[in-house]
N, CA, C and O atoms as CSV, one atom per row, in Angstrom:
chain,resi,resn,atom,element,x,y,z
A,1,UNK,N,N,-32.525,35.240,27.396
A,1,UNK,CA,C,-31.201,34.907,27.696
A,1,UNK,C,C,-30.285,34.585,26.310
A,1,UNK,O,O,-30.641,33.806,25.425
A,2,UNK,N,N,-29.420,35.118,26.317
A,2,UNK,CA,C,-28.731,35.435,24.766
A,2,UNK,C,C,-27.523,34.007,24.975
A,2,UNK,O,O,-26.781,34.123,25.951
A,3,UNK,N,N,-27.379,32.998,24.285
A,3,UNK,CA,C,-26.390,32.110,24.336
A,3,UNK,C,C,-25.078,32.753,23.193
A,3,UNK,O,O,-25.158,33.289,22.088
A,4,UNK,N,N,-23.741,32.342,24.203
A,4,UNK,CA,C,-22.745,32.483,23.108
A,4,UNK,C,C,-22.560,31.882,22.773
A,4,UNK,O,O,-22.884,30.843,23.349
A,5,UNK,N,N,-21.825,31.764,21.454
A,5,UNK,CA,C,-21.582,30.833,20.853
A,5,UNK,C,C,-19.842,30.764,20.975
A,5,UNK,O,O,-18.896,31.552,20.984
A,6,UNK,N,N,-20.105,29.190,21.068
A,6,UNK,CA,C,-18.449,28.853,21.218
A,6,UNK,C,C,-17.446,28.603,20.380
A,6,UNK,O,O,-17.707,27.588,19.734
A,7,UNK,N,N,-16.164,29.179,20.026
A,7,UNK,CA,C,-15.637,29.005,18.768
A,7,UNK,C,C,-15.579,27.704,18.100
A,7,UNK,O,O,-15.883,26.796,18.874
A,8,UNK,N,N,-15.290,27.322,16.929
A,8,UNK,CA,C,-15.038,26.623,16.351
A,8,UNK,C,C,-14.156,25.360,16.882
A,8,UNK,O,O,-13.024,25.838,16.953
A,9,UNK,N,N,-14.084,24.076,17.268
A,9,UNK,CA,C,-13.385,23.228,17.457
A,9,UNK,C,C,-12.569,22.883,16.450
A,9,UNK,O,O,-13.124,22.805,15.354
A,10,UNK,N,N,-11.057,22.580,16.499
A,10,UNK,CA,C,-10.489,22.404,15.384
A,10,UNK,C,C,-10.997,20.960,14.802
A,10,UNK,O,O,-10.561,20.475,13.758
A,11,UNK,N,N,-11.887,20.407,15.552
A,11,UNK,CA,C,-12.360,18.777,15.255
A,11,UNK,C,C,-13.351,18.818,14.449
A,11,UNK,O,O,-13.634,17.915,13.663
A,12,UNK,N,N,-14.153,20.210,14.624
A,12,UNK,CA,C,-15.392,20.168,14.558
A,12,UNK,C,C,-15.514,20.896,12.814
A,12,UNK,O,O,-16.611,20.986,12.263
A,13,UNK,N,N,-14.231,21.350,12.144
A,13,UNK,CA,C,-13.756,21.838,10.867
A,13,UNK,C,C,-13.786,20.686,10.523
A,13,UNK,O,O,-13.841,19.627,11.150
A,14,UNK,N,N,-13.717,21.140,8.648
A,14,UNK,CA,C,-13.793,20.157,7.552
A,14,UNK,C,C,-12.332,19.743,7.601
A,14,UNK,O,O,-11.404,20.440,8.011
A,15,UNK,N,N,-12.268,18.574,7.149
A,15,UNK,CA,C,-10.891,18.142,7.003
A,15,UNK,C,C,-10.500,18.406,6.068
A,15,UNK,O,O,-11.044,17.815,5.136
A,16,UNK,N,N,-9.264,19.493,5.646
A,16,UNK,CA,C,-8.717,19.375,3.980
A,16,UNK,C,C,-8.312,18.167,3.521
A,16,UNK,O,O,-8.654,17.777,2.405
A,17,UNK,N,N,-7.447,17.357,4.428
A,17,UNK,CA,C,-7.306,15.996,3.246
A,17,UNK,C,C,-7.730,14.897,4.741
A,17,UNK,O,O,-7.587,14.808,5.960
A,18,UNK,N,N,-8.202,14.368,3.802
A,18,UNK,CA,C,-8.932,13.099,4.644
A,18,UNK,C,C,-7.621,11.942,4.458
A,18,UNK,O,O,-6.836,11.897,3.511
A,19,UNK,N,N,-7.655,10.982,5.741
A,19,UNK,CA,C,-6.524,9.817,5.536
A,19,UNK,C,C,-6.657,9.087,4.259
A,19,UNK,O,O,-5.524,8.699,3.974
A,20,UNK,N,N,-7.510,8.710,3.341
A,20,UNK,CA,C,-8.167,8.566,2.049
A,20,UNK,C,C,-7.417,9.232,1.151
A,20,UNK,O,O,-6.602,8.649,0.435
A,21,UNK,N,N,-7.621,10.485,1.112
A,21,UNK,CA,C,-6.716,11.215,-0.109
A,21,UNK,C,C,-5.327,11.838,0.146
A,21,UNK,O,O,-4.708,12.487,-0.697
A,22,UNK,N,N,-4.770,11.489,1.798
A,22,UNK,CA,C,-3.461,11.927,2.176
A,22,UNK,C,C,-2.753,10.379,1.688
A,22,UNK,O,O,-1.587,10.486,1.308
A,23,UNK,N,N,-3.246,9.192,1.668
A,23,UNK,CA,C,-2.776,8.064,1.130
A,23,UNK,C,C,-2.208,8.375,-0.103
A,23,UNK,O,O,-0.989,8.354,-0.272
A,24,UNK,N,N,-3.062,8.682,-1.037
A,24,UNK,CA,C,-3.474,8.902,-2.393
A,24,UNK,C,C,-1.983,9.907,-2.940
A,24,UNK,O,O,-1.065,9.677,-3.729
A,25,UNK,N,N,-2.353,11.107,-2.031
A,25,UNK,CA,C,-1.077,12.235,-2.041
A,25,UNK,C,C,0.415,11.587,-1.908
A,25,UNK,O,O,1.304,11.604,-2.760
A,26,UNK,N,N,0.442,11.054,-0.698
A,26,UNK,CA,C,1.354,10.334,-0.195
A,26,UNK,C,C,2.039,9.404,-1.644
A,26,UNK,O,O,2.931,9.817,-2.386
A,27,UNK,N,N,1.324,8.091,-1.744
A,27,UNK,CA,C,2.072,7.488,-2.715
A,27,UNK,C,C,2.483,8.035,-4.524
A,27,UNK,O,O,3.262,7.611,-5.378
A,28,UNK,N,N,1.256,9.426,-4.450
A,28,UNK,CA,C,1.780,9.615,-5.940
A,28,UNK,C,C,2.893,10.612,-5.680
A,28,UNK,O,O,3.720,10.752,-6.581
A,29,UNK,N,N,3.039,11.393,-4.461
A,29,UNK,CA,C,4.590,11.709,-4.254
A,29,UNK,C,C,5.585,10.733,-4.437
A,29,UNK,O,O,6.362,10.766,-5.391
A,30,UNK,N,N,5.599,9.611,-3.309
A,30,UNK,CA,C,6.756,8.644,-3.236
A,30,UNK,C,C,7.343,8.245,-4.622
A,30,UNK,O,O,8.519,8.045,-4.926
A,31,UNK,N,N,5.967,8.169,-5.550
A,31,UNK,CA,C,6.027,7.837,-7.062
A,31,UNK,C,C,6.954,8.620,-7.909
A,31,UNK,O,O,7.776,8.086,-8.654
A,32,UNK,N,N,6.774,10.157,-7.753
A,32,UNK,CA,C,7.413,10.906,-8.340
A,32,UNK,C,C,8.984,11.366,-7.833
A,32,UNK,O,O,9.813,11.578,-8.718
A,33,UNK,N,N,9.278,11.478,-6.776
A,33,UNK,CA,C,10.273,11.401,-5.581
A,33,UNK,C,C,11.740,10.646,-6.387
A,33,UNK,O,O,12.042,9.475,-6.618
A,34,UNK,N,N,12.574,12.268,-6.715
A,34,UNK,CA,C,14.048,11.830,-7.483
A,34,UNK,C,C,13.962,11.789,-8.769
A,34,UNK,O,O,14.940,11.949,-9.499
A,35,UNK,N,N,12.375,11.495,-9.328
A,35,UNK,CA,C,12.198,11.281,-11.002
A,35,UNK,C,C,12.656,12.524,-11.507
A,35,UNK,O,O,12.588,13.676,-11.078
A,36,UNK,N,N,13.076,12.075,-12.392
A,36,UNK,CA,C,13.864,13.760,-13.563
A,36,UNK,C,C,12.402,13.951,-14.397
A,36,UNK,O,O,11.776,15.011,-14.417
A,37,UNK,N,N,11.948,12.586,-15.148
A,37,UNK,CA,C,10.463,12.706,-16.009
A,37,UNK,C,C,9.355,12.141,-14.889
A,37,UNK,O,O,9.552,11.165,-14.165
A,38,UNK,N,N,8.445,12.764,-14.898
A,38,UNK,CA,C,7.484,12.720,-13.660
A,38,UNK,C,C,6.016,12.796,-13.796
A,38,UNK,O,O,5.434,13.825,-14.140
A,39,UNK,N,N,5.433,11.679,-13.516
A,39,UNK,CA,C,3.881,10.947,-13.488
A,39,UNK,C,C,3.349,12.313,-13.721
A,39,UNK,O,O,3.788,13.333,-13.188
A,40,UNK,N,N,2.209,12.233,-14.697
A,40,UNK,CA,C,1.394,13.192,-14.556
A,40,UNK,C,C,0.043,12.976,-14.032
A,40,UNK,O,O,-0.772,12.883,-14.950
A,41,UNK,N,N,-0.566,12.843,-12.633
A,41,UNK,CA,C,-1.152,12.172,-11.843
A,41,UNK,C,C,-2.497,13.260,-12.180
A,41,UNK,O,O,-2.558,14.484,-12.290
A,42,UNK,N,N,-3.363,12.322,-12.267
A,42,UNK,CA,C,-4.859,13.278,-12.351
A,42,UNK,C,C,-4.651,14.142,-10.789
A,42,UNK,O,O,-3.781,13.625,-10.088
A,43,UNK,N,N,-5.334,15.366,-10.186
A,43,UNK,CA,C,-5.666,15.503,-8.667
A,43,UNK,C,C,-6.471,14.380,-8.288
A,43,UNK,O,O,-7.167,13.527,-8.838
A,44,UNK,N,N,-6.023,14.782,-6.878
A,44,UNK,CA,C,-6.869,13.818,-6.046
A,44,UNK,C,C,-7.720,14.498,-4.935
A,44,UNK,O,O,-8.240,13.953,-3.961
A,45,UNK,N,N,-7.756,16.191,-5.402
A,45,UNK,CA,C,-8.196,16.915,-4.338
A,45,UNK,C,C,-8.046,18.214,-5.112
A,45,UNK,O,O,-7.151,18.624,-5.851
A,46,UNK,N,N,-9.501,18.866,-4.611
A,46,UNK,CA,C,-9.682,20.208,-4.972
A,46,UNK,C,C,-9.959,20.858,-3.310
A,46,UNK,O,O,-10.645,20.421,-2.386
A,47,UNK,N,N,-9.034,22.166,-3.438
A,47,UNK,CA,C,-9.438,23.092,-2.408
A,47,UNK,C,C,-9.385,24.514,-2.571
A,47,UNK,O,O,-8.452,25.183,-3.019
A,48,UNK,N,N,-10.566,24.914,-2.129
A,48,UNK,CA,C,-11.088,26.622,-2.792
A,48,UNK,C,C,-11.565,27.394,-1.235
A,48,UNK,O,O,-12.024,27.019,-0.156
A,49,UNK,N,N,-11.131,28.719,-1.894
A,49,UNK,CA,C,-11.367,30.008,-0.639
A,49,UNK,C,C,-12.895,30.331,-1.054
A,49,UNK,O,O,-13.240,30.758,-2.156
A,50,UNK,N,N,-13.889,29.997,0.225
A,50,UNK,CA,C,-15.092,30.852,-0.341
A,50,UNK,C,C,-15.650,31.963,-0.188
A,50,UNK,O,O,-16.835,32.287,-0.251
A,51,UNK,N,N,-14.368,32.757,0.098
A,51,UNK,CA,C,-14.607,34.120,0.555
A,51,UNK,C,C,-14.000,34.878,-0.902
A,51,UNK,O,O,-14.091,36.102,-1.009
A,52,UNK,N,N,-13.505,34.212,-1.780
A,52,UNK,CA,C,-12.569,34.501,-3.123
A,52,UNK,C,C,-12.728,33.659,-4.017
A,52,UNK,O,O,-13.649,32.864,-4.203
A,53,UNK,N,N,-11.166,33.978,-4.955
A,53,UNK,CA,C,-11.404,33.268,-5.895
A,53,UNK,C,C,-10.146,32.061,-5.928
A,53,UNK,O,O,-9.932,31.376,-6.929
A,54,UNK,N,N,-9.551,31.970,-4.944
A,54,UNK,CA,C,-8.395,30.902,-4.590
A,54,UNK,C,C,-8.630,29.734,-5.064
A,54,UNK,O,O,-9.762,29.574,-4.606
A,55,UNK,N,N,-8.372,28.651,-5.730
A,55,UNK,CA,C,-8.075,27.084,-5.903
A,55,UNK,C,C,-6.831,26.458,-5.888
A,55,UNK,O,O,-5.721,26.797,-6.300
A,56,UNK,N,N,-7.278,25.432,-5.299
A,56,UNK,CA,C,-5.882,24.700,-5.488
A,56,UNK,C,C,-6.098,23.024,-5.464
A,56,UNK,O,O,-6.578,22.402,-4.516
A,57,UNK,N,N,-5.610,22.428,-6.778
A,57,UNK,CA,C,-5.862,20.895,-7.170
A,57,UNK,C,C,-4.432,20.661,-6.787
A,57,UNK,O,O,-3.475,21.320,-7.195
A,58,UNK,N,N,-4.384,19.364,-5.721
A,58,UNK,CA,C,-3.360,19.106,-5.543
A,58,UNK,C,C,-3.468,17.184,-6.018
A,58,UNK,O,O,-4.343,16.329,-5.883
A,59,UNK,N,N,-2.047,17.197,-6.610
A,59,UNK,CA,C,-1.732,15.599,-6.682
A,59,UNK,C,C,-0.652,14.842,-5.976
A,59,UNK,O,O,-0.294,13.683,-6.186
A,60,UNK,N,N,-0.269,15.561,-5.245
A,60,UNK,CA,C,0.853,14.837,-3.990
A,60,UNK,C,C,1.452,15.398,-3.401
A,60,UNK,O,O,1.833,16.457,-3.899
A,61,UNK,N,N,1.877,15.091,-2.108
A,61,UNK,CA,C,2.610,15.085,-0.990
A,61,UNK,C,C,3.994,14.922,-1.066
A,61,UNK,O,O,4.165,13.821,-1.587
A,62,UNK,N,N,5.036,15.422,-0.828
A,62,UNK,CA,C,6.517,15.638,-0.623
A,62,UNK,C,C,6.635,14.596,0.803
A,62,UNK,O,O,6.400,14.902,1.972
A,63,UNK,N,N,7.189,12.963,0.103
A,63,UNK,CA,C,7.220,12.117,0.993
A,63,UNK,C,C,8.364,12.602,2.391
A,63,UNK,O,O,8.080,12.398,3.572
A,64,UNK,N,N,9.342,13.102,2.033
A,64,UNK,CA,C,10.388,13.861,3.377
A,64,UNK,C,C,9.520,15.038,4.227
A,64,UNK,O,O,9.785,15.243,5.411
A,65,UNK,N,N,8.452,15.800,3.522
A,65,UNK,CA,C,8.111,16.727,4.603
A,65,UNK,C,C,6.615,16.769,3.681
A,65,UNK,O,O,6.532,17.383,2.617
A,66,UNK,N,N,5.214,15.827,4.440
A,66,UNK,CA,C,4.344,15.806,3.645
A,66,UNK,C,C,3.126,16.763,4.081
A,66,UNK,O,O,1.969,16.587,3.700
A,67,UNK,N,N,3.492,17.667,4.823
A,67,UNK,CA,C,3.049,19.154,5.067
A,67,UNK,C,C,2.849,20.012,3.696
A,67,UNK,O,O,1.967,20.848,3.501
A,68,UNK,N,N,3.962,19.576,2.713
A,68,UNK,CA,C,4.235,20.379,1.001
A,68,UNK,C,C,3.317,19.707,0.252
A,68,UNK,O,O,3.410,18.489,0.106
A,69,UNK,N,N,2.303,20.448,-0.320
A,69,UNK,CA,C,1.545,19.522,-0.679
A,69,UNK,C,C,2.306,20.571,-2.625
A,69,UNK,O,O,2.833,21.679,-2.718
A,70,UNK,N,N,1.979,19.513,-3.768
A,70,UNK,CA,C,1.841,19.752,-5.344
A,70,UNK,C,C,0.777,20.253,-6.177
A,70,UNK,O,O,-0.403,19.906,-6.134
A,71,UNK,N,N,1.156,20.860,-6.719
A,71,UNK,CA,C,-0.641,20.902,-7.676
A,71,UNK,C,C,-0.428,22.030,-8.586
A,71,UNK,O,O,0.677,22.463,-8.914
A,72,UNK,N,N,-1.638,22.503,-8.993
A,72,UNK,CA,C,-2.147,23.838,-9.560
A,72,UNK,C,C,-2.831,24.701,-8.569
A,72,UNK,O,O,-3.685,24.193,-7.842
A,73,UNK,N,N,-2.491,26.160,-8.455
A,73,UNK,CA,C,-2.326,26.794,-7.362
A,73,UNK,C,C,-2.938,28.224,-8.083
A,73,UNK,O,O,-2.176,29.084,-8.524
A,74,UNK,N,N,-4.134,28.322,-8.125
A,74,UNK,CA,C,-4.404,29.659,-8.517
A,74,UNK,C,C,-5.397,30.823,-7.097
A,74,UNK,O,O,-6.482,30.646,-6.541
A,75,UNK,N,N,-4.558,31.727,-7.000
A,75,UNK,CA,C,-4.738,32.431,-6.234
A,75,UNK,C,C,-5.818,33.464,-6.278
A,75,UNK,O,O,-6.170,34.056,-5.258
A,76,UNK,N,N,-6.421,33.717,-7.624
A,76,UNK,CA,C,-7.511,34.666,-8.267
A,76,UNK,C,C,-6.894,35.642,-9.032
A,76,UNK,O,O,-7.576,36.582,-9.440
A,77,UNK,N,N,-5.463,35.558,-9.348
A,77,UNK,CA,C,-5.065,36.637,-9.853
A,77,UNK,C,C,-4.855,36.671,-11.378
A,77,UNK,O,O,-4.319,37.616,-11.957
A,78,UNK,N,N,-5.257,35.713,-11.896
A,78,UNK,CA,C,-5.221,35.369,-13.575
A,78,UNK,C,C,-3.975,34.723,-13.805
A,78,UNK,O,O,-3.579,34.934,-14.952
A,79,UNK,N,N,-3.306,34.096,-13.208
A,79,UNK,CA,C,-2.376,33.452,-13.121
A,79,UNK,C,C,-2.034,32.313,-12.787
A,79,UNK,O,O,-0.811,32.308,-12.649
A,80,UNK,N,N,-2.525,31.218,-12.559
A,80,UNK,CA,C,-2.124,30.011,-12.059
A,80,UNK,C,C,-0.911,29.458,-12.579
A,80,UNK,O,O,-0.275,29.730,-13.597
A,81,UNK,N,N,-0.726,28.633,-11.677
A,81,UNK,CA,C,0.766,28.347,-11.857
A,81,UNK,C,C,0.944,26.840,-10.960
A,81,UNK,O,O,0.172,26.764,-10.004
A,82,UNK,N,N,1.766,25.777,-11.142
A,82,UNK,CA,C,2.086,24.737,-10.977
A,82,UNK,C,C,3.188,25.298,-10.030
A,82,UNK,O,O,4.104,26.084,-10.272
A,83,UNK,N,N,2.593,24.239,-8.112
A,83,UNK,CA,C,3.837,24.411,-7.490
A,83,UNK,C,C,3.433,24.459,-6.280
A,83,UNK,O,O,2.283,24.896,-6.230
A,84,UNK,N,N,4.019,24.115,-4.929
A,84,UNK,CA,C,3.672,23.858,-3.785
A,84,UNK,C,C,3.194,24.905,-2.767
A,84,UNK,O,O,3.624,26.058,-2.742
A,85,UNK,N,N,2.378,24.467,-2.028
A,85,UNK,CA,C,1.644,24.922,-0.952
A,85,UNK,C,C,1.841,24.252,0.575
A,85,UNK,O,O,1.895,23.023,0.620
A,86,UNK,N,N,1.932,24.884,1.621
A,86,UNK,CA,C,1.776,24.239,2.673
A,86,UNK,C,C,0.405,23.967,3.419
A,86,UNK,O,O,-0.187,24.888,3.981
A,87,UNK,N,N,-0.124,22.546,3.404
A,87,UNK,CA,C,-1.411,22.421,4.013
A,87,UNK,C,C,-1.758,23.357,5.438
A,87,UNK,O,O,-2.699,24.111,5.684
A,88,UNK,N,N,-0.601,22.963,6.218
A,88,UNK,CA,C,-0.768,23.460,7.341
A,88,UNK,C,C,-1.300,25.346,7.334
A,88,UNK,O,O,-2.051,25.856,8.166
A,89,UNK,N,N,-0.676,26.024,6.214
A,89,UNK,CA,C,-0.826,27.513,5.757
A,89,UNK,C,C,-2.499,27.594,5.345
A,89,UNK,O,O,-3.321,28.487,5.551
A,90,UNK,N,N,-2.598,26.546,4.816
A,90,UNK,CA,C,-3.993,26.419,4.312
A,90,UNK,C,C,-5.164,26.389,4.906
A,90,UNK,O,O,-6.271,26.840,4.613
A,91,UNK,N,N,-4.544,25.496,6.212
A,91,UNK,CA,C,-5.492,24.871,7.637
A,91,UNK,C,C,-5.940,26.576,8.352
A,91,UNK,O,O,-7.079,27.010,8.526
A,92,UNK,N,N,-4.653,27.253,8.648
A,92,UNK,CA,C,-4.723,28.497,9.345
A,92,UNK,C,C,-5.693,29.573,8.749
A,92,UNK,O,O,-6.322,30.289,9.528
A,93,UNK,N,N,-5.825,29.702,7.498
A,93,UNK,CA,C,-6.468,30.933,6.853
A,93,UNK,C,C,-8.109,30.929,7.411
A,93,UNK,O,O,-8.955,30.056,7.603
A,94,UNK,N,N,-8.059,32.068,7.519
A,94,UNK,CA,C,-9.014,32.974,8.390
A,94,UNK,C,C,-9.635,33.730,6.915
A,94,UNK,O,O,-8.845,34.158,6.075
A,95,UNK,N,N,-11.409,33.848,6.695
A,95,UNK,CA,C,-11.726,34.867,6.361
A,95,UNK,C,C,-12.780,35.275,7.104
A,95,UNK,O,O,-13.142,34.906,8.221
A,96,UNK,N,N,-13.395,36.365,6.098
A,96,UNK,CA,C,-14.503,37.015,7.095
A,96,UNK,C,C,-15.576,35.622,7.720
A,96,UNK,O,O,-15.923,34.517,7.302
A,97,UNK,N,N,-15.821,36.503,9.002
A,97,UNK,CA,C,-16.853,35.489,9.828
A,97,UNK,C,C,-16.214,34.400,10.234
A,97,UNK,O,O,-16.832,33.466,10.747
A,98,UNK,N,N,-14.737,34.381,10.035
A,98,UNK,CA,C,-14.237,33.207,10.095
A,98,UNK,C,C,-13.856,31.722,9.632
A,98,UNK,O,O,-13.299,30.734,10.111
A,99,UNK,N,N,-14.710,32.273,7.952
A,99,UNK,CA,C,-14.126,31.319,7.263
A,99,UNK,C,C,-13.253,30.322,6.975
A,99,UNK,O,O,-12.161,30.699,7.400
A,100,UNK,N,N,-13.146,29.161,6.436
A,100,UNK,CA,C,-11.582,28.669,6.393
A,100,UNK,C,C,-12.235,27.991,4.522
A,100,UNK,O,O,-13.279,27.932,3.872
A,101,UNK,N,N,-10.859,27.643,4.407
A,101,UNK,CA,C,-10.500,27.032,3.158
A,101,UNK,C,C,-11.400,25.734,2.942
A,101,UNK,O,O,-11.576,25.014,3.925
A,102,UNK,N,N,-11.853,25.461,1.995
A,102,UNK,CA,C,-12.559,24.249,2.080
A,102,UNK,C,C,-12.454,23.035,1.289
A,102,UNK,O,O,-11.599,23.164,0.412
A,103,UNK,N,N,-12.999,21.950,1.290
A,103,UNK,CA,C,-12.213,20.540,0.119
A,103,UNK,C,C,-13.988,20.419,-0.916
A,103,UNK,O,O,-15.078,19.967,-0.566
A,104,UNK,N,N,-13.670,20.857,-1.818
A,104,UNK,CA,C,-14.905,20.537,-2.687
A,104,UNK,C,C,-15.194,19.074,-2.780
A,104,UNK,O,O,-14.478,18.341,-3.463
A,105,UNK,N,N,-16.459,18.531,-1.960
A,105,UNK,CA,C,-16.921,17.550,-1.581
A,105,UNK,C,C,-17.373,16.779,-3.072
A,105,UNK,O,O,-17.597,15.578,-2.920
A,106,UNK,N,N,-17.497,17.166,-4.131
A,106,UNK,CA,C,-18.072,16.719,-5.022
A,106,UNK,C,C,-17.040,16.641,-6.189
A,106,UNK,O,O,-17.140,15.884,-7.154
A,107,UNK,N,N,-16.109,17.467,-5.979
A,107,UNK,CA,C,-15.039,16.960,-7.417
A,107,UNK,C,C,-14.377,15.395,-7.502
A,107,UNK,O,O,-13.974,14.571,-6.681
A,108,UNK,N,N,-14.476,15.458,-8.648
A,108,UNK,CA,C,-13.834,14.360,-9.480
A,108,UNK,C,C,-12.941,15.194,-10.587
A,108,UNK,O,O,-13.215,16.277,-11.106
A,109,UNK,N,N,-11.450,14.109,-10.847
A,109,UNK,CA,C,-10.395,15.132,-11.192
A,109,UNK,C,C,-10.961,14.401,-12.869
A,109,UNK,O,O,-10.913,13.188,-13.078
A,110,UNK,N,N,-11.512,15.503,-13.999
A,110,UNK,CA,C,-11.355,14.361,-15.472
A,110,UNK,C,C,-10.863,14.433,-16.602
A,110,UNK,O,O,-11.252,14.271,-17.758
A,111,UNK,N,N,-9.390,14.866,-15.784
A,111,UNK,CA,C,-8.142,14.909,-16.640
A,111,UNK,C,C,-6.787,14.853,-15.801
A,111,UNK,O,O,-6.868,14.771,-14.575
A,112,UNK,N,N,-6.009,14.880,-16.195
A,112,UNK,CA,C,-4.130,15.081,-15.647
A,112,UNK,C,C,-4.617,16.038,-15.093
A,112,UNK,O,O,-5.739,16.544,-15.073
A,113,UNK,N,N,-3.092,16.374,-14.362
A,113,UNK,CA,C,-3.179,18.230,-14.308
A,113,UNK,C,C,-2.295,18.668,-15.176
A,113,UNK,O,O,-1.625,19.412,-14.459
A,114,UNK,N,N,-2.102,18.690,-15.614
A,114,UNK,CA,C,-1.376,19.148,-16.870
A,114,UNK,C,C,-2.062,19.306,-17.546
A,114,UNK,O,O,-1.899,20.409,-18.067
A,115,UNK,N,N,-3.103,18.634,-18.027
A,115,UNK,CA,C,-4.241,18.781,-18.915
A,115,UNK,C,C,-5.127,20.096,-17.492
A,115,UNK,O,O,-5.689,20.941,-18.190
A,116,UNK,N,N,-5.261,20.290,-16.667
A,116,UNK,CA,C,-6.154,21.424,-16.031
A,116,UNK,C,C,-4.708,22.715,-15.777
A,116,UNK,O,O,-5.112,23.852,-15.531
A,117,UNK,N,N,-4.059,22.638,-15.802
A,117,UNK,CA,C,-2.673,23.803,-15.891
A,117,UNK,C,C,-2.839,24.571,-17.538
A,117,UNK,O,O,-2.844,25.779,-17.776
A,118,UNK,N,N,-2.966,23.437,-18.514
A,118,UNK,CA,C,-3.071,24.123,-19.924
A,118,UNK,C,C,-4.323,24.912,-19.626
A,118,UNK,O,O,-4.222,26.139,-19.621
A,119,UNK,N,N,-5.523,24.337,-19.371
A,119,UNK,CA,C,-6.813,25.001,-19.818
A,119,UNK,C,C,-6.855,26.095,-18.811
A,119,UNK,O,O,-7.366,27.108,-19.289
A,120,UNK,N,N,-6.396,26.250,-17.281
A,120,UNK,CA,C,-6.213,27.315,-16.488
A,120,UNK,C,C,-5.220,28.523,-17.149
A,120,UNK,O,O,-5.123,29.651,-16.666
A,121,UNK,N,N,-4.514,28.054,-18.338
A,121,UNK,CA,C,-3.059,29.410,-18.455
A,121,UNK,C,C,-4.094,29.727,-19.767
A,121,UNK,O,O,-3.805,30.856,-20.165
A,122,UNK,N,N,-5.278,29.106,-20.652
A,122,UNK,CA,C,-5.554,29.845,-21.266
A,122,UNK,C,C,-7.121,30.533,-20.763
A,122,UNK,O,O,-7.620,31.602,-21.113
A,123,UNK,N,N,-7.541,29.714,-20.027
A,123,UNK,CA,C,-8.480,30.904,-19.503
A,123,UNK,C,C,-8.052,31.723,-18.225
A,123,UNK,O,O,-8.890,32.480,-17.736
A,124,UNK,N,N,-6.869,31.628,-17.683
A,124,UNK,CA,C,-6.540,32.986,-16.484
A,124,UNK,C,C,-7.267,32.138,-15.349
A,124,UNK,O,O,-7.581,32.811,-14.367
A,125,UNK,N,N,-7.575,30.858,-15.303
A,125,UNK,CA,C,-8.078,30.406,-13.866
A,125,UNK,C,C,-8.156,28.703,-13.748
A,125,UNK,O,O,-7.776,27.890,-14.591
A,126,UNK,N,N,-8.681,28.479,-12.620
A,126,UNK,CA,C,-9.250,26.861,-12.518
A,126,UNK,C,C,-10.364,27.008,-12.969
A,126,UNK,O,O,-11.037,27.985,-12.643
A,127,UNK,N,N,-10.790,26.130,-13.772
A,127,UNK,CA,C,-11.751,25.640,-14.392
A,127,UNK,C,C,-12.530,24.260,-13.851
A,127,UNK,O,O,-12.975,23.655,-14.826
A,128,UNK,N,N,-12.841,23.552,-12.537
A,128,UNK,CA,C,-12.657,22.436,-12.367
A,128,UNK,C,C,-14.061,22.803,-11.593
A,128,UNK,O,O,-14.679,21.926,-10.988
């Protein structure tokens, strides 16, 4: 008898932004809100696309709209840039076989976001 696979529940999927990471990102976002010269934080999380070359190193969440994250965004087209991304849009992305965007469980930032951005500009990709 063949067993049917049930669709993966939302709870069973990897949480892209844990409560601990969300707190760090929000704290960073609040620290930079309204500042002309912003603080250059180390990325708090690395997200990646397992079926492609896209990678995101995020440092903060917008305190007025915590679905918007700021960081270094690389869509795999050799032009990484600093910018914003909606977490909910990343959570909704589906690739082949239902693959989803994942959080790098082993990522530890070793430099500030601008350090990663400078390196990414030279390399044409995020190397973290």
